[in-house]
C-alpha positions, -999 to +999 in steps of 0.1 A: +663+025-318+643+027-286+606+022-292+597+051-270+615+074-294+597+061-325+564+077-317+561+114-311+546+126-278+510+138-278+502+174-271+472+172-248+467+210-245+483+243-256+475+276-239+488+308-255+500+330-227+515+359-248+512+371-283+534+399-295+547+414-327+576+390-331+568+359-309+541+340-292+545+320-260+525+290-251+524+265-223+519+230-237+508+199-218+525+168-233+522+131-228+552+109-237+546+073-229+534+072-193+547+107-184+528+139-187+546+173-184+543+209-194+567+229-216+569+266-222+573+272-260+583+304-278+569+304-313+585+324-341+580+324-379+617+317-383+643+338-402+669+339-428+704+354-428+730+360-455+767+358-459+771+386-485+804+379-503+817+407-526+842+403-554+869+421-534+869+393-508+849+411-482+817+402-465+791+426-453+779+424-417+756+447-398+763+462-364+732+470-343+720+474-308+703+441-296+683+449-265+682+414-250+720+414-250+724+449-237+750+458-263+758+462-299+762+430-319+779+424-352+760+399-373+748+388-407+721+407-423+690+388-414+653+391-407+620+374-399+603+353-425+569+369-433+537+349-437+538+330-470+574+339-477+600+313-485+634+314-466+653+323-497+629+351-505+635+365-470+672+362-474+672+381-507+649+408-492+670+413-461+702+415-482+688+444-502+671+461-473+700+460-449+731+459-471+718+474-504+728+445-526+712+419-548+726+384-553+732+368-587+736+335-568+720+325-534+731+291-520+718+275-488+745+269-463+725+255-434+691+255-416+689+249-379+669+255-347+682+283-326+674+270-291+652+239-294+649+235-256+622+262-255+620+279-289+605+267-322+625+293-342+643+279-372+669+299-392+682+295-427+716+309-437+726+315-473+758+325-491+751+354-515+776+359-544+777+378-577+764+408-559+751+440-575+750+471-553+716+487-551+704+509-522+695+502-486+658+504-476+658+501-439+626+500-418+620+528-394+632+509-364+663+494-381+694+514-370+722+494-385+758+502-395+771+482-424+806+468-418+826+454-447+855+432-437+878+407-454+866+371-449+898+363-431+892+390-406+856+377-400+871+343-393+895+359-368+865+377-351+847+343-347+879+327-332+885+356-308+848+357-297+843+392-311+814+377-331+790+361-306+759+356-328+752+320-336+738+324-371+768+346-380+793+321-366+776+293-385+774+312-417+810+324-417+824+290-408+804+272-435+810+299-462+848+301-457+857+267-472+835+274-503+852+308-509+888+297-505 
């Protein structure tokens, strides 16, 4: 391994330039070896999503308007990790809030950085099985339509690019072999 990649670069300064409800943005000055440079960094608490697999072979997705994309997106139920919350607690909470179900079993499928070139957000994706139907409890600004589809159809939607959300693609592709 190259010696320059054994030691982490030093953050010389970090200036917060924006703080909102969901994200913070900072401009960091970094020294790596003899080089000094700046990087814009979006900071986010991270989130968790769930592949909710029902006994009838369907999964539950949510369809909602996502303003940055300018369209409706079909995706896994997911949400932001709250302060002090573990990823699996967030996943279980979001499953019940958005879908109206509790999992008897919650299994980690993957954890990953969404866009590490500029964003510190990390997502965890779980497979939820042994589901018990409860009731949705959406937040005031959550306008979601629950869509139940066979797992095979979800895989087709990934292949045909009808599903474009990264966490959803990752979750479906990793869950499918475990459910076959």
